[in-house]
N, C-alpha and C positions, 0 to 999 in steps of 0.2 A: 392522511393529512392532519386530522384532529389530534392524533397521537403525537406527530412531529411538532405541531404548534404547542401542545401542552408541555412537551419536554423543553422546547425552546424558552417557553415562558418561565419554567422553573429554573433554567440555567441563568437567564438574565435577571430573574428575580433575586438571585443570591449575589449579584454583582452591583456595586455601587457605581451608577452611570457616571457620576462626577469623578470618581477615583480612577476609573479605567476608560477614559474616553476613547482611546485608540482601539482597544479591544472591543468595546461596545460598537464602534463605527465599523470595525471589520465584520462582526457578526451580522449587523444590520445590512451591510452591503451584499452579503451572501445569502440573504433571506428572500423567500418569495413574498408576493404581495399579501397572501393570507397571513403569513407569520408576522410580517411587519405590522399588520393590523392588530394582531394579538399583542405584540410588544407595546403598541401604542396605548393600550388600556391599562398598562401596569404602573406607570409612574409619569409624573410631569416631565421629568428629564428625558425619558424615553420617548414620550410623545413628541417633544421638541425635536429629538434626533431623527425620528422617523419622518416627521413632516419635512425637515430640512433635506433628508435624503431623497424623498419622493419629489420635492420641488426641484432639486438639483438635477435629477434624471429626467424629469418631465413625465407626466402622467396623462395619457390620452384616452378619452372615451370614444369608442368605435360604434357607430350607429349604423345598422343595415336594415333594409326593408325586408319584412317578412311576406309570407304568402297570404292571400285573402284580403278581405276588406276590413275596415276599421283601424284601430290602433294596434298594428301587428308589427311595428318596428322592434328590432332587437338591439340590445346594448351589451357591450363588452368593454373590458379595459385592456389597454396595451401599456406594459411597463417593463423596462429593462430587457427589451427584446422578446418578451413573452406576452401572449394574449390570454386573458382569463375569461372563461366562458360566460355566456349570457346567464346561465342558471345561477351563478354566484354573484353576478354583478349587482343585482338589486340589493342583496344583502350588504355588499361593500358600500353602496352609494351614500348612506348617511354619514359615514366617516370620510369618504374620499371626495365628496362634492366640493369642499373648500380647496382641495389640493389639485383639482383638475386643471391642467394648463392648456389643453388643446382638445378639440372635438373633430374627429374624422368621420364624415357623413357620406353615405351612399345617396345620391341625388334622388333616387326613388323613395327614400324615407320621407321626403318632404310632402308626400301625398297622404301622410298619416299624421294624426295628432301626436306631436312629440312632447307636449308639456307634461304628460304623465310620466315620462322617463326621469324627470328630475324633481326633487322635492321643492326647490326653488329655481327660478331662472339663473343661469349661469352667466354672470355679467363680469366675471374677472379673468376671462380666457385670454391667452395670448394669440391663439390661432384657432379659426373656424375654417376647416378645410372641406370643401364640397366637391365630390367627384361626379362627373357625368350629369350635370345640371340640366333639368328639363322644365320643371314647373314648381312653383310654390303653391300648393293647394291648401296647406294648413300653416299657420304662423308658427315659428319655432322659437325656443327660449335661449338660443346660443348667441351671446354677444361677446365679441373678441376685438382686441386691437388691430388684428390683421385678418381679413377675410380672403381666402384662396379658393378659386373656383375654376373648374374645367368644364367645358361644354363642346358638344359636337355641332359645328356649323354646316350641318347637312342633314338631310331627311334619312335618319338611320333606320327607323321603323315607324309604322303608322302612328303611334301614339305621340310622336314629337311634331306632328304636322297640324295640330289643332289651331284654331284661332280664338280660344277662350280669352276673355279678359276678366281676370280675378282681381276685383278691387280690394284695396287695403291689405295686400299681400306684399311682404318685403323679405328679401334675401339678406341684404346688407343692413344690419340694425344701427340705430343711433349710437354715437360715441366710437364707432369704428374709425380707425386712423388711416388705415392702408387697405387698398384693394388690389389683388393680383388675379388676373383672369388669363387662362390658356384657351384660346379659341382654336379648336382643332378643325382643319379643313379636310377635304377629300378630293382626290383626283378623279373620282367617279362623276363629279358634277363640274359644269362649266364654271361656276362661281359659288362661293360660300353663301349660306343663308341662315338666318336665325328665325325661330318661331316667335310669335308675339309674347308667349310665356318666358322665353329665355331673355328677352330684352330687359326684363325686371332686374337683372344683374347690374345694369347700368344706372338704375334708379337709386342713387346714392344720397346719404344724409350729408349736410354741410360739414360734419365733422371729419369726413375723409379729405385728407390734404395731399395724398399721393396715390396714384394708380399706375399699375404696370399691365399692359395688355400684350401677351406673347401669342403670336400666330404660329401654329405648326401644321403639319400635314400628316394624316394617318397613313400608314403603309397600305397600298392597294396593289399588290402584285397581280400582273396579268390583266390589268383593266383594258378592255377592248372597245367599250362603247360608253358614252355618257348616259347616266340615268336621268330620268325626267325630273324637272324642277317643280316645286309647288308654288303657285302664284300667291298663296297666302303668307309666304315667308318674306323676310326682309334682309337686305344686304347689310353685313355688319357696319359698313361705313355710315349708314343712315343713323344707327344707334350711336356711333362715335361722334357724329356731328352734333347731335343733341347734347351728349355728355360734355363736349368741349365748350359749347356756348352756355349751357346751364350752370357750369362751375368754372367761372373765370379765374379763381384762386387756386385751382387744382394743378398740381405738377403731374403731368401725364407722360409716361414712356410708352412708345409703340415699338415693338420688337418684331423684326422679320416681317414687314408688311407686304413682301412679295407674295405671300400666300393668299392675299386678297385679289390677286391677278385673275382676269377672266381666262380660263384655259382654252386653247385652241385645238388640243387633242387630248384624249383620255389618258390619265396618268402622267401628264406633263411634268417634267422636272423643273422645279423652280430654282433659278440661279441668282447670282448677285445682280444681274441686269434687271431682273424682274423686281427685286427688292428696291433698287435705285429708282426705277421707273415709278413704282407705286408711292414711294416717299415723295418724289417730286410732284407727282399728280395730286396726292393727298394735300400737300402743302398749298399748292396752287388753289385747290378747291376751297380750303379753309380761309385763305386770304381773300378770295373773291366774295365768299359768304360774309366775311367780317366788314366789308366796305359798306359804309352808310349810303343810302340812296342819294343824299344830297352832295356826296362827295367830300363831306367835311369829316375827316377822321374815320375811325372804324370802331366797331362794337368790340368789347373786351371778350377774351376767350382764354381757355386754359393754356398754361405754359407747356409747349409741346417739345418732346425730344424723341427722335427716331433713330434707332440703332439696331445692330445685328445681335443675334443671341450670344455669339462667343464674346462680343464686346460687353454686353450686359453682364454675363457671368464673370468676366474678368474684373469688372468694376466692383461687383459684389463680393469678390474674394472668396467664393465658394459658399456664401451665405444666402445665395439667391434661391428662389423657388423655381426649380427647373423641370422641364417636361421629363416624365418617367414612364411614358407608354400608357399610363392610366391617370391622366390629368397632371397635376403638378405635385412633385414630391414634397412632402411636409417633413421638415427635420424634427418636428416635435413627435410625430406619430409613426415614422417609418424608419 
């Protein structure tokens, strides 16, 4: 790789970037991230060309949780369909930090101190994408226009059932404009539930003006009996009620609400009838909660819209954050 980079640097060094813009662009487009960074240090014109190419294609930092205690999270970069290993990522970081457009993070990594992964907090991101969110044990440095989160609304394994209350911990940072959450339910439980730690996802700053909550169901083939519920967990509707009344200026879309339905049998198939029933029931509850005790008017609450997934995707014209089996697919990172 070092020899390739050296040869590429020699070739481009003999070309006038201003005189051969199309040729330079062709060479840059065919180059790996390592080679692009080599080009970036040769001239101002090439630096501008490399930066424009990286921003155009989107550069994603991928953060995963490592084994053991302490700060053992790992970092890699995803660019132009390739992932560059953690071993070289720290070497890249000084040059790449200003160019990162998205962070794709394994939820378990939030149990580690992530501030050492970056030289400075990343406050210019377009997307912060969190998979399988459970808890924020350490504050993170990733601030983005859009925060996309997936979480399991069922007791997947023992560590998701705690009742810890971690003060001053935030998942959605100030200046975030949009929140998208995929709440994954399970036919193995009568109804979905969230841990106290997971509810943090709905503690949003005033800067958030739009939120989309998409409910889905994890595949559970051959489910024959309900698993026991934990009494320490909360129904998602309770968190939604607080979100709706705490943020009256919020535009909130609720997608496929039928997955909040209380199942009558294991692995029950959720149909359009369930979606319609839950939409009507939820709207009735909100209207009743909004009524003032004296009967004079109602309390303000978020602007609500309830729709089905296919309708939501059609409106977005393919630009939506859609369930991909592992949370929500991020167009910046995947």
